[in-house]
C-alpha positions in Angstrom: 31.0 7.4 -16.7 33.9 8.5 -19.1 35.8 10.7 -16.5 35.4 8.0 -14.2 37.0 5.7 -16.3 39.9 7.6 -16.9 40.7 8.8 -13.7 41.2 5.2 -13.1 42.9 4.1 -16.1 45.7 6.2 -16.3 47.3 5.4 -13.1 46.9 1.9 -14.1 48.6 2.8 -17.5 51.2 4.8 -16.0 52.1 1.7 -13.5 52.0 -0.4 -16.3 54.6 1.7 -18.1 57.1 2.6 -15.2 58.0 -1.3 -14.9 58.4 -1.3 -18.9 60.6 1.8 -19.2 62.8 2.0 -16.4 65.8 4.9 -16.9 65.6 8.2 -15.5 64.1 10.1 -17.9 62.0 7.1 -19.0 60.1 7.3 -15.4 60.3 11.3 -15.1 58.1 11.7 -18.4 55.4 8.8 -17.4 55.1 10.4 -13.6 54.9 14.1 -14.3 52.4 12.8 -17.6 50.6 10.8 -16.1 49.8 13.2 -12.5 49.5 16.2 -14.5 46.2 13.9 -16.4 45.5 12.8 -13.3 45.7 16.2 -11.2 43.9 17.4 -14.5 41.1 15.0 -14.6 40.6 15.5 -11.2 39.6 19.0 -11.7 37.4 18.4 -14.6 35.4 15.6 -12.5 35.3 18.0 -9.8 34.0 21.2 -12.0 31.4 18.5 -13.4 30.1 17.3 -10.4 30.9 19.2 -7.6 27.6 21.6 -7.6 25.5 18.9 -8.6 23.7 16.4 -6.3 23.7 13.2 -5.6 24.1 10.7 -9.3 24.9 7.5 -9.8 26.1 5.2 -12.9 24.1 2.7 -14.9 26.4 -0.1 -16.4 25.2 -2.7 -18.5 24.9 -5.7 -15.8 26.6 -7.7 -17.8 29.5 -5.4 -18.1 29.4 -5.0 -14.2 29.5 -8.5 -13.9 32.8 -8.8 -16.0 34.2 -6.5 -13.6 32.7 -8.5 -10.6 34.6 -11.6 -12.3 38.1 -9.0 -12.7 37.3 -8.1 -9.3 37.6 -11.3 -7.6 40.6 -12.4 -10.0 42.3 -9.5 -8.2 41.7 -10.2 -4.2 42.5 -13.1 -5.0 46.1 -12.3 -6.6 46.5 -10.3 -3.9 46.4 -13.4 -1.6 48.7 -15.1 -3.6 51.0 -12.4 -3.0 50.7 -12.5 1.3 50.7 -15.9 1.1 53.7 -15.8 -1.0 55.3 -13.2 0.8 54.3 -14.7 4.6 56.0 -18.0 3.2 59.5 -16.8 1.9 59.6 -14.7 4.7 58.3 -17.0 7.6 55.6 -15.4 8.8 53.4 -17.6 10.3 50.5 -15.2 11.1 50.0 -13.1 8.1 50.6 -16.7 6.0 47.0 -18.2 9.0 45.5 -14.6 8.2 46.3 -14.6 4.6 44.7 -18.5 3.8 41.5 -17.2 5.9 41.1 -14.6 3.5 41.7 -16.3 0.5 39.2 -19.1 2.0 36.8 -16.9 2.1 37.3 -14.7 -0.9 36.9 -18.4 -3.1 33.7 -18.9 -0.2 32.4 -15.6 -1.3 32.4 -15.5 -5.2 31.5 -19.1 -5.0 28.4 -17.8 -3.8 28.0 -14.2 -5.4 29.2 -14.9 -8.9 27.1 -18.1 -10.0 23.8 -16.0 -9.9 24.5 -14.1 -12.8 24.5 -11.1 -14.1 21.1 -10.2 -13.4 22.1 -9.9 -9.6 24.7 -7.4 -10.5 23.6 -4.0 -9.4 22.5 -1.7 -12.3 24.0 1.2 -10.6 27.2 0.5 -9.3 28.9 3.9 -9.4 27.9 7.6 -7.3 29.3 11.0 -7.0 28.5 12.9 -4.2 30.1 16.1 -3.0 32.1 14.1 -0.2 33.5 11.7 -3.1 34.6 14.5 -5.1 36.0 15.9 -2.0 38.5 12.7 -1.8 38.8 12.4 -5.8 40.6 16.0 -5.5 42.4 15.2 -2.5 44.1 11.5 -4.1 44.0 13.4 -7.8 45.9 16.6 -6.7 48.0 15.9 -3.6 48.2 12.0 -4.3 49.5 13.1 -7.7 51.9 15.8 -6.3 53.0 12.9 -4.3 54.1 10.9 -6.9 55.9 14.3 -8.6 57.9 14.8 -5.6 59.2 11.2 -5.3 60.9 11.4 -8.4 63.5 14.1 -6.5 63.4 12.3 -3.6 64.1 8.6 -4.4 67.1 9.6 -6.5 68.4 11.7 -3.2 67.4 7.9 -1.5 69.4 5.8 -3.8 72.6 7.8 -3.7 72.3 7.1 -0.5 71.9 3.3 -0.5 74.4 1.4 -0.5 76.9 0.3 -3.1 75.5 -2.4 -5.5 71.8 -2.2 -4.0 69.5 -2.4 -6.8 67.6 0.1 -8.2 63.8 -0.2 -8.0 62.5 3.2 -8.1 60.3 2.1 -10.9 58.8 -0.3 -8.4 58.2 1.9 -5.9 56.4 4.6 -8.6 54.6 2.0 -10.3 53.1 1.3 -6.8 52.2 5.3 -5.5 50.0 4.5 -9.0 48.7 1.9 -8.3 47.6 2.8 -5.0 46.1 6.3 -6.4 43.7 3.9 -9.4 42.7 1.8 -6.2 41.3 4.8 -4.1 39.6 6.2 -6.7 37.4 2.5 -6.9 37.3 2.8 -3.6 35.4 6.4 -3.0 33.3 6.1 -6.6 32.5 2.7 -6.2 28.5 1.9 -4.8 29.1 -1.7 -5.4 30.7 -2.8 -2.1 32.3 -5.6 -3.6 34.3 -3.4 -5.8 35.3 -1.2 -2.7 36.8 -4.3 -1.0 38.6 -5.0 -4.1 40.3 -1.4 -3.6 40.0 -1.4 0.2 42.5 -4.3 -0.1 44.7 -3.2 -3.0 45.9 -0.5 -0.6 46.6 -2.7 1.7 48.9 -5.0 0.0 50.4 -2.1 -1.9 50.9 -0.4 1.5 52.8 -3.8 2.2 54.9 -3.5 -0.9 56.2 0.4 -0.1 56.6 -0.6 3.5 59.2 -3.1 2.9 60.8 -1.6 -0.1 64.3 -1.1 1.5 64.2 -4.6 2.6 65.9 -4.6 5.5 65.0 -6.5 8.3 63.3 -3.5 10.5 61.8 -2.7 7.1 60.0 -6.6 6.4 58.8 -6.6 10.2 57.0 -3.8 10.0 55.4 -4.1 6.6 54.1 -7.9 8.0 52.6 -5.7 11.0 50.8 -3.6 8.8 49.8 -6.7 6.7 48.7 -8.5 9.8 46.6 -5.5 11.4 45.1 -4.5 7.9 44.1 -8.4 7.1 42.0 -8.0 10.6 40.1 -5.0 8.8 40.0 -7.1 5.5 38.6 -9.8 6.8 35.8 -7.8 8.5 34.8 -6.3 5.8 34.7 -9.3 3.7 32.4 -11.1 6.7 30.3 -7.9 6.3 30.1 -8.6 2.9 28.9 -12.7 3.7 26.5 -11.5 6.1 24.9 -8.6 3.5 24.6 -11.4 0.8 22.7 -14.3 2.7 20.4 -11.6 4.3 19.3 -10.1 0.7 20.6 -6.6 1.6 21.0 -4.9 -1.5 25.7 -5.1 -1.8 25.3 -0.9 -1.9 26.6 1.6 0.1 24.3 3.8 -0.7 21.4 1.8 0.2 22.5 1.5 3.6 21.2 4.1 5.1 17.5 3.5 3.5 18.3 -0.4 4.9 19.0 0.8 8.8 15.4 3.1 8.2 13.4 0.4 7.4 11.8 -2.7 9.3 14.7 -5.0 8.7 17.3 -2.6 10.5 18.5 -4.9 13.0 19.8 -6.8 9.9 22.4 -4.2 10.0 23.9 -4.8 13.1 26.9 -7.3 12.7 27.6 -5.2 8.6 28.0 -1.8 10.6 29.9 -3.8 13.7 32.6 -5.5 11.2 32.6 -2.6 8.7 33.2 0.1 11.4 35.8 -2.4 12.7 37.4 -2.0 9.2 37.7 1.1 8.6 39.5 1.6 12.7 41.9 -0.8 11.2 42.9 1.6 7.8 42.2 4.4 10.0 45.0 3.4 11.8 43.1 3.5 16.0 43.7 1.9 19.2 44.5 -1.0 19.1 45.6 -1.3 15.2 47.9 2.0 15.7 51.0 0.1 15.8 51.2 0.0 11.8 51.6 3.0 10.6 53.8 4.3 13.8 56.2 1.0 12.0 55.7 2.4 8.5 57.8 5.7 9.0 60.8 3.0 8.3 59.8 3.3 4.4 60.7 6.2 2.3 59.5 9.5 2.8 57.1 9.4 -0.8 55.1 6.5 1.5 54.3 8.0 4.5 53.1 11.2 3.0 50.7 9.4 0.7 49.9 7.3 3.6 49.0 9.6 5.9 47.5 12.1 3.5 45.4 11.2 0.1 45.4 7.0 0.6 45.4 4.1 2.7 44.1 6.4 6.1 42.0 8.5 4.1 39.8 5.5 2.6 39.4 4.1 6.6 38.1 7.6 7.7 36.1 7.9 4.1 34.4 4.8 5.2 33.2 5.9 8.1 31.9 8.9 7.6 29.9 7.1 4.4 28.7 5.3 7.4 28.1 8.5 10.2 24.3 8.4 9.3 24.1 4.9 10.3 25.3 6.1 13.9 22.5 7.5 14.5 20.5 4.4 14.3 23.0 1.9 16.1 23.5 3.2 19.2 26.2 0.3 20.0 28.3 0.9 16.8 28.5 4.8 17.5 29.5 3.8 21.1 32.0 2.1 20.1 33.6 4.1 16.9 33.1 7.4 19.5 35.1 6.0 22.0 37.9 4.3 20.4 38.6 7.5 18.0 38.6 10.1 21.0 41.0 7.9 23.6 42.8 7.3 20.3 42.9 10.8 19.9 44.1 11.6 23.2 46.5 9.5 24.0 48.2 10.2 20.9 48.5 13.5 21.7 49.8 13.0 24.4 52.3 10.4 22.8 53.9 12.7 20.1 54.8 15.7 22.9 57.5 12.7 24.1 59.2 12.4 20.4 61.8 13.6 19.0 61.7 12.0 15.7 60.4 14.3 13.0 58.6 11.4 11.5 57.0 9.7 14.8 55.8 13.1 15.5 54.2 13.2 12.2 52.5 9.6 12.7 51.3 10.4 16.3 49.3 12.9 14.7 47.9 11.7 12.0 46.6 8.4 14.5 45.2 11.2 16.8 43.6 13.3 13.7 42.4 10.4 12.6 41.0 9.5 15.8 39.1 13.1 16.2 37.9 12.7 12.4 36.2 8.7 13.3 35.0 9.9 16.8 33.1 12.8 14.6 31.6 10.5 12.2 31.1 8.0 14.8 28.5 10.8 16.7 26.7 10.7 13.1 24.7 14.7 13.3 25.3 16.6 10.4 27.5 18.9 12.6 29.9 16.4 13.6 30.4 15.5 10.2 30.8 18.8 8.8 33.6 18.7 11.3 35.0 15.4 9.7 35.1 16.5 5.6 36.9 19.8 7.0 39.2 17.8 9.3 40.0 15.4 6.2 40.7 18.2 3.9 42.9 20.2 6.5 44.9 17.0 7.3 45.1 16.2 3.8 47.2 19.4 2.8 48.9 20.1 6.3 50.2 17.0 6.8 51.5 16.2 3.3 53.8 19.9 3.4 55.1 18.4 6.6 55.9 14.5 5.1 57.5 15.9 2.2 59.5 19.0 3.9 61.1 16.5 6.6 61.7 14.3 3.9 64.2 17.0 2.4 65.4 18.1 5.1 66.1 15.0 6.5 68.2 14.6 2.7 70.0 18.1 3.6 71.1 17.9 7.3 71.2 13.9 7.7 68.8 13.5 11.0 64.9 13.8 11.4 65.5 14.9 14.5 64.9 17.9 15.3 66.9 18.9 17.7 68.9 18.6 14.6 66.6 21.3 13.2 68.0 24.1 15.3 68.8 26.8 13.3 66.9 25.3 10.1 65.2 28.8 9.4 69.0 30.4 8.2 70.2 27.0 6.9 67.0 25.7 5.3 65.1 29.1 4.7 62.0 28.8 2.1 61.9 25.5 3.0 61.5 26.2 6.8 58.8 28.8 5.8 56.5 26.1 4.2 57.0 23.3 7.4 56.4 26.1 9.2 52.6 27.1 7.2 52.2 23.0 7.1 52.3 22.9 11.3 50.4 25.9 11.6 47.9 24.2 9.0 48.0 21.5 11.8 46.7 23.1 15.0 46.5 26.5 14.2 43.3 29.1 14.3 41.9 30.0 12.2 43.6 27.3 9.6 40.4 25.1 9.6 41.2 23.5 12.9 39.0 26.5 14.3 35.9 25.9 13.0 36.5 21.6 12.5 37.3 21.8 16.6 33.9 24.6 16.9 31.6 21.8 15.4 32.8 18.9 17.4 32.7 20.8 20.3 28.8 21.5 19.2 28.4 17.9 18.0 29.7 16.6 21.5 27.6 18.6 22.9 24.2 17.3 21.2 25.1 14.2 22.1 25.8 14.9 25.6 29.0 13.1 25.6 31.1 14.8 28.6 34.1 12.1 28.2 34.2 13.2 25.0 34.3 16.7 25.4 36.3 16.9 28.6 38.8 14.6 26.0 38.6 16.9 23.0 40.1 19.5 25.6 42.7 17.9 27.5 44.2 16.6 23.7 43.6 19.7 21.8 45.7 21.5 24.6 48.6 18.7 24.2 48.0 19.2 20.5 49.5 22.8 21.1 52.5 21.8 23.5 54.0 19.5 20.8 53.9 21.6 17.8 54.6 24.3 19.4 58.2 23.0 20.4 58.6 22.0 16.8 57.4 25.3 15.6 60.0 27.0 18.0 62.5 24.7 17.0 62.4 25.5 13.5 62.0 29.5 14.4 65.6 29.7 15.6 67.1 32.6 13.7 71.5 31.4 13.6 73.3 35.5 13.0 75.8 33.2 10.5 75.1 29.7 9.0 75.4 27.9 5.2 72.3 28.2 2.9 72.6 24.2 2.3 68.9 24.6 -0.1 71.5 24.4 -3.1 70.5 20.8 -3.7 66.8 20.5 -3.2 65.6 19.3 -6.7 62.8 20.7 -8.7 60.4 18.0 -8.7 60.7 18.5 -4.5 59.9 22.3 -5.1 57.2 22.1 -7.2 55.2 19.7 -5.0 55.9 21.2 -1.8 54.8 25.1 -3.3 51.9 23.4 -5.0 50.5 21.7 -2.1 51.1 24.3 0.3 49.3 26.8 -2.1 45.9 24.4 -1.9 46.8 24.7 1.9 46.4 28.8 1.5 43.8 28.3 -1.0 41.7 25.8 1.1 41.9 28.1 4.1 40.9 31.1 1.7 38.2 29.6 0.0 36.7 27.8 3.4 33.2 29.7 3.7 33.0 29.0 -0.3 33.3 25.1 0.3 31.7 24.9 3.3 28.1 26.8 1.6 29.0 25.2 -1.8 29.7 22.0 -1.1 30.1 20.3 2.2 26.6 22.1 3.2 24.8 20.0 0.2 26.1 16.9 1.1 24.5 17.3 4.8 21.7 18.2 3.4 21.7 15.3 1.2 22.6 13.0 3.6 21.1 14.2 6.6 18.1 16.4 4.9 19.7 19.1 6.9 22.5 22.3 6.4 24.3 23.5 9.3 24.8 27.2 10.0 27.9 26.8 12.7 29.4 29.9 12.8 28.8 33.6 10.7 30.1 34.1 7.4 31.5 36.9 8.4 33.6 35.0 10.8 34.6 32.9 8.2 35.6 35.7 6.0 37.8 36.8 9.0 39.9 34.0 9.3 40.5 33.9 5.7 42.1 37.4 5.8 44.0 36.5 8.9 45.4 33.4 7.6 46.7 35.6 4.3 48.4 37.6 7.6 50.2 34.8 8.8 50.9 33.6 4.9 52.6 36.6 4.4 54.0 36.7 7.5 55.8 33.4 7.1 56.3 33.4 3.4 57.5 37.0 2.6 60.4 38.9 3.8 57.9 41.5 6.2 59.1 41.8 9.2 62.6 41.5 8.8 64.5 44.5 9.5 68.0 44.3 8.6 68.7 48.4 10.2 68.8 47.0 13.3 71.7 47.1 15.8 72.5 42.9 16.2 73.4 42.2 19.7 74.2 38.7 21.1 72.2 36.5 23.4 73.0 36.6 26.8 74.6 33.6 28.3 75.8 35.2 31.4 79.1 35.7 30.2 81.3 37.7 27.4 79.7 35.8 24.2 81.7 34.8 21.8 80.1 32.4 19.4 76.4 33.0 19.1 75.2 30.5 17.1 77.0 27.6 18.7 75.9 29.3 22.3 79.8 29.9 23.5 80.8 32.6 26.5 83.5 33.5 28.7 82.4 32.1 32.1 84.7 31.7 35.6 88.3 31.5 35.6 88.9 32.7 31.6 87.2 29.1 30.4 84.8 29.4 27.6 81.9 27.8 28.6 78.9 26.5 26.5 75.1 26.8 27.4 73.1 23.9 25.6 69.6 24.0 25.7 67.0 20.8 24.7 63.4 20.6 23.6 61.4 19.8 26.4 60.1 16.2 25.7 58.5 15.3 29.3 59.1 11.5 28.9 58.2 10.8 32.7 54.8 12.6 32.4 53.3 10.9 29.2 55.6 7.9 29.1 54.6 6.2 25.9 55.3 2.6 26.6 52.7 2.7 29.5 49.3 5.1 28.0 50.3 2.5 24.6 49.5 -0.3 26.8 46.1 1.6 29.1 45.0 2.3 24.9 45.1 -1.4 23.7 43.6 -2.8 27.2 40.8 0.2 27.0 40.2 -0.5 23.1 40.4 -3.6 22.9 37.8 -4.1 26.2 35.1 -1.7 23.7 35.6 -3.7 21.0 34.7 -6.7 22.7 31.9 -5.0 25.0 30.8 -3.4 22.0 29.6 -7.0 20.0 28.4 -8.7 23.3 26.2 -6.2 23.6 24.8 -7.6 20.3 24.4 -10.6 21.9 22.8 -9.7 24.6 20.2 -6.6 24.2 17.4 -7.1 22.1 17.3 -6.2 18.3 14.8 -2.8 19.4 17.0 -1.6 21.9 20.2 -1.7 19.5 18.6 -0.5 16.3 16.6 2.1 18.3 18.2 5.1 17.3 21.1 7.8 19.3 20.3 10.0 21.7 20.9 13.6 21.2 18.8 16.8 22.1 19.2 19.2 18.5 20.8 22.4 20.1 20.6 24.5 16.7 23.7 27.6 17.1 22.4 31.0 17.0 24.2 33.4 15.5 23.2 36.7 16.9 26.6 38.1 17.1 26.9 41.5 14.9 28.4 42.2 11.0 31.4 43.0 10.0 31.1 46.6 10.4 30.2 45.6 14.2 33.4 43.9 14.5 35.8 46.4 12.9 33.8 49.5 15.9 34.8 46.5 18.8 38.4 46.5 17.3 38.8 49.9 17.2 37.2 50.6 20.4 39.4 48.2 22.5 42.5 48.8 20.4 41.9 52.0 21.9 40.2 51.4 25.5 42.2 48.2 26.8 45.4 50.0 26.5 45.0 52.3 29.2 42.5 51.0 31.0 45.6 47.7 31.3 47.7 50.5 31.8 45.6 52.0 34.8 45.1 48.5 36.5 49.4 48.2 35.6 49.8 50.8 38.0 47.4 50.1 40.7 48.5 46.8 40.9 51.9 48.8 42.0 50.7 50.7 44.3 48.7 47.9 45.7 51.0 45.7 46.0 53.7 48.3 47.1 51.0 48.7 50.2 50.5 45.3 51.0 54.6 45.6 51.3 55.1 48.5 53.5 56.4 50.5 50.3 54.7 53.6 49.0 54.8 52.4 45.3 55.1 54.3 42.3 52.9 56.4 40.8 50.0 55.1 38.9 51.3 56.2 35.2 54.2 54.7 35.7 53.9 51.8 33.7 52.9 54.1 30.9 56.1 56.1 31.7 58.4 52.7 31.7 56.9 51.8 28.3 57.2 55.4 26.5 61.2 55.3 27.3 60.8 51.9 25.7 59.8 52.7 22.6 62.4 55.7 22.2 65.3 53.1 22.8 67.9 51.9 20.5 66.6 49.3 18.4 68.9 46.6 18.7 67.7 42.2 19.1 69.5 39.4 18.3 67.5 38.7 15.2 65.2 41.2 13.0 62.1 38.9 13.0 61.0 38.7 16.8 60.1 42.3 17.1 57.1 41.1 13.6 56.4 37.9 15.5 55.4 40.8 18.6 53.4 42.7 16.1 51.6 39.7 15.0 50.6 38.6 18.6 49.5 42.3 19.8 47.1 42.3 16.5 45.7 39.0 17.1 45.5 40.3 20.6 43.1 43.4 19.5 41.7 41.4 17.1 40.4 38.9 19.9 39.3 42.2 22.3 37.3 43.6 20.0 35.5 40.2 19.0 34.2 40.1 22.3 33.3 43.6 23.3 31.4 43.4 19.8 29.5 40.8 21.1 30.9 38.3 18.3 31.8 34.5 18.6 33.6 33.8 22.0 35.5 30.4 20.6 36.9 32.5 18.1 38.0 34.8 20.5 39.9 32.6 22.7 41.7 31.0 19.6 42.7 34.2 18.4 44.5 35.0 22.2 46.0 30.9 22.3 47.6 32.4 18.7 48.8 35.9 20.1 50.4 33.5 22.8 52.2 31.5 19.8 53.3 34.1 18.0 55.0 36.2 21.1 56.2 32.3 21.8 57.9 31.7 18.4 59.5 35.0 18.5 61.1 34.4 22.0 62.2 30.9 20.5 63.9 33.1 17.5 66.6 34.2 19.3 68.2 30.8 20.0 69.1 32.1 23.6 68.9 29.5 26.7 66.6 31.9 29.0 64.3 32.8 26.1 64.1 29.3 25.2 63.3 28.4 28.4 61.1 31.0 29.1 59.3 29.6 25.7 58.9 26.3 27.0 57.6 27.1 30.1 54.9 29.0 28.5 54.4 26.7 25.5 53.6 24.5 29.7 51.2 27.4 31.0 49.1 27.4 27.6 48.5 23.3 27.6 47.7 24.2 31.6 44.7 26.6 30.8 44.1 25.8 27.7 41.6 22.7 28.7 39.8 24.6 31.2 39.1 27.8 28.5 37.8 25.0 26.2 35.6 24.0 28.8 34.3 27.5 29.2 33.7 28.3 25.8 31.4 24.9 25.7 29.4 25.8 29.2 28.9 28.9 27.5 27.1 27.6 24.5 24.9 25.2 26.6 24.5 28.1 29.2 23.5 30.2 25.8 22.4 28.2 22.6 25.4 30.2 21.2 29.2 31.3 20.7 28.1 35.3 20.1 28.9 37.2 23.2 26.1 38.9 22.6 23.7 36.5 23.1 24.2 37.4 26.7 22.1 40.1 26.5 18.9 38.4 25.5 19.0 36.0 28.5 16.9 35.9 31.9 19.1 35.5 33.8 23.3 35.3 33.9 24.8 32.4 32.9 26.6 32.5 36.5 23.4 30.2 37.6 24.1 27.2 35.5 28.2 27.6 35.7 28.9 28.0 38.9 31.9 25.1 38.9 33.4 26.5 35.8 33.6 29.9 36.3 35.2 29.4 39.7 37.8 26.9 37.0 38.1 30.7 34.8 39.2 32.4 38.2 41.8 29.6 39.5 43.7 29.8 35.3 42.9 33.3 35.6 46.1 33.9 37.8 48.4 32.1 35.0 46.5 34.1 32.2 47.6 37.3 34.8 50.8 36.1 35.0 50.3 35.9 39.0 52.3 34.2 41.4 52.2 31.1 42.0 52.1 30.4 38.6 54.0 33.3 36.5 56.6 30.7 35.2 57.5 32.2 32.0 57.5 35.7 32.2 58.7 38.0 35.3 57.7 41.2 34.9 57.7 42.5 38.7 60.4 43.5 40.9 60.6 41.0 43.6 61.5 38.7 40.6 64.2 37.2 39.0 66.2 39.4 36.8 66.8 37.1 33.7 62.9 37.2 32.5 62.4 34.0 30.4 60.6 34.9 27.3 61.1 38.3 27.0 65.2 37.8 27.9 66.4 39.1 24.7 63.7 41.3 24.3 64.0 45.2 24.1 63.4 48.7 23.5 59.6 48.9 21.0 59.6 45.4 21.0 59.6 44.7 24.4 56.7 47.9 24.5 54.8 45.9 22.7 54.5 43.1 24.8 53.6 44.8 27.5 50.4 46.7 25.6 49.6 43.4 24.5 49.8 42.1 28.8 47.7 45.4 28.7 44.7 44.7 27.0 44.9 40.3 27.5 44.6 41.6 31.3 41.0 43.6 30.6 40.3 40.9 27.5 40.3 38.5 30.6 38.5 40.3 33.0 35.1 40.8 30.9 35.4 36.9 30.6 35.3 37.5 34.3 32.6 39.9 34.1 30.7 38.0 31.2 28.9 35.2 33.7 27.3 38.0 35.4 25.9 39.3 32.3 21.8 38.7 31.7 19.4 41.3 29.8 19.2 44.3 32.6 21.2 46.8 32.5 23.0 46.9 36.1 24.2 43.8 35.1 26.8 45.9 33.6 27.6 46.9 36.6 27.8 43.9 38.3 30.1 42.7 35.9 32.7 45.5 36.5 32.5 44.8 40.2 32.6 41.5 40.4 35.9 41.7 37.4 37.6 44.0 39.6 37.0 42.3 42.8 38.7 39.2 40.6 41.6 41.4 39.9 42.3 42.5 44.3 41.7 39.1 45.1 44.4 37.8 42.1 46.8 40.6 43.4 46.5 39.3 47.1 47.1 36.2 46.0 50.7 37.5 44.0 51.7 38.9 47.0 51.3 36.0 49.5 52.7 32.7 47.3 55.9 32.1 46.3 56.2 30.8 43.0 55.6 27.0 42.3 57.1 24.3 40.5 55.4 23.6 36.5 54.4 19.8 37.9 52.4 21.5 40.2 51.1 24.4 37.5 50.1 21.4 35.3 48.8 19.1 37.6 46.4 21.8 39.5 45.1 23.5 36.8 44.7 19.6 35.0 42.6 19.0 38.3 41.0 21.8 38.3 39.9 22.4 34.6 38.7 18.3 34.7 36.6 18.0 38.2 34.8 21.7 37.4 34.6 20.2 33.6 32.8 17.2 34.4 31.0 18.2 37.5 29.4 21.2 35.6 28.8 19.8 32.3 27.6 16.2 33.4 24.2 18.3 34.9 23.9 21.0 32.4 24.2 17.7 29.2 23.1 15.1 31.0 19.5 16.5 32.8 18.3 16.8 29.8 18.2 12.9 28.8 17.0 12.9 32.3 
């Protein structure tokens, strides 16, 4: 109890002191001491409660009564601030909403406070593992952002117009007030107290967004307050209904009520609380307030996106998750809005070149995925939601802090202006790349979170949302990979401008980056000792979605990636440096200038690819608003149309418990060694056979069968020459991940992890191409990103189909089946054959590589690669080809030994079919590749998954 009071009191005292002592030195001392005390208090609180069970803290009812009076007074003060601001800036909507909320607060207080202390909750505070996780998020990440703000706001004030008032003390005070309010939200079982913390965050956000007092800032701050007051009023109405119906004003008591005879009384409160959570989490149709918040100083964005405000919204939805299993209408509303927001905002992020808008859209999209998981309401879905919260917090805070510092160093937040940043701001860029990988790359927590999301959507038969997840994830890869590639470009000559970065900024960025790596490495521990026990208490079960061995492998991969990004590993300075290919004699590699025709000096330019004509922001926003508003209206209309028995009749789902039948670490290691030896040999032979078959089709004799081997051997002994010193290291990582993916597959381990590792390997090849800063290599990398976005949905759908057919993600499960999975997955198999043309790099979809003689001289993604680097690319291609053909073969494997022969025959037939296509079709445009691949994935996925997943409910 004492630690709870300490956690709330320290930020409040700090906020008061910051308003009194305003000098830079005083502000620094107060901020650092308060941040350290808050962080240490959060850690002490976690140590005390992390491994315990659900705990409630008793307060004398008289004390609770006094606190409730104080909370009511705070509510009225907050309403007064809103009304005063609305009058001052003549915002009529804010005034009307503020007046409604003021009258509502007074009315509610008039109903509850006269009843006296004896009606107060005896135990108004509670602690469970989820609240401990949130305390750590607020106490560690939030406090670090407060420290970061010291250096950032010094630069920010320096760039303000001359004579602008210095209000940094007010800004810092608001940040600490934010932290105190978040502690109130995550530790209050009394819904009245939680509402007060809820509204404090709303008003603090309003004041911080409008901090600069420009017209744009004021406009966006009122957009925030207006939309969030809708959620606040919904929260308040829910409290009124709960009180009028005689239900307990306790968050922890709601699941008990939902499973009692009076469950129908909770329908409207749950719907209203869900609206409050969706509003605070910036879900459609309320998402515009978070986009508008980007005008605020960067610490505001970092705080809102990572440890406060939006996390309050998803925290409430996750706490309500068990109730969504009881109330299907509320569940459908939350899952639908979350899924639609995820996919549409992922598409809209592709079109953005402003780094903060990319971060904003990705935040809204990830919050949509978290909301959808919470709305599903199963233990597996909540497991995914909690880990998404954790990894989104640490990754997004690192990114916002890095972007803020970069903006002050280069004077821009445009992604295009970050070209060559790896050389100008080397350490800061590496931290930013780590943060980006934490947002979308397996195994940075996202693999296993999507894993659980797939399982939970499959359990409830949510075919549409499985499809949305597949396509949204593909879009996520595209916009993150493009940004990552822009950062990866290495200039040959660049001035280091990191000298002006403040120590407080370095501390916050380094500290949160360490938290990101620690969360990834300790994921098995967090799952088993923290998240699992919470789910066991809330749902009566601890889901086992992935084996510990696979978790350990993922942790090792994270450490490996961190070493590659944050250390000088692989940067061989002995290589001879050469200029990029520009179509003439290069005169300035960094400026991409060369001697062109007629003796002129030409400049080659290359910008990122934003696809505004395909994913139009205004059009997608309109579609999202219409769909989500319609969903909300239909959900509330359903509450009046259907009877209580249906509305509180429980959700429909099939318990598909994940079977873990894969090998242990030793078995995986053996599989990796076997694949590392056999796959390149078999792939080389297939490549040689490909050349001979192609030559025969074209009326030529063709080379020897082993010609690919001799080609690669020559590459390995060539002189080391490179545009930069990092491309070979990236390609080496890609080859390692490809071998690991193949080893996992043939050892019978996890198929989904295998698919994600293939994508991870492709990402590192893309980084190698982007690092050259070559127009041709950049174009090839862009096209590779497009190809990944094209085929990724089909691969995700394939893994879901595999799970539904085998009850497991482990390939070893195939050997226990009575019939091959092709029996139930024919459409998905046909879809795999279609994208196999992309993965085997065959016409008409070989957009990014050019491996064969009948294609262009300029080779796209491999333009600047030579020697050992290009040899490793070829070996990786051989290995990938064998792995993809094994994916084809697995559809025909069951518990009969002869099935292995059948699988090999089918795989070879598929390979021959692809060679025929390659020699008979010209290369298509990228638009055709994207449209056709997505159409195939959509049709085969919907048809096949609908049949498999919906059948048990019929």
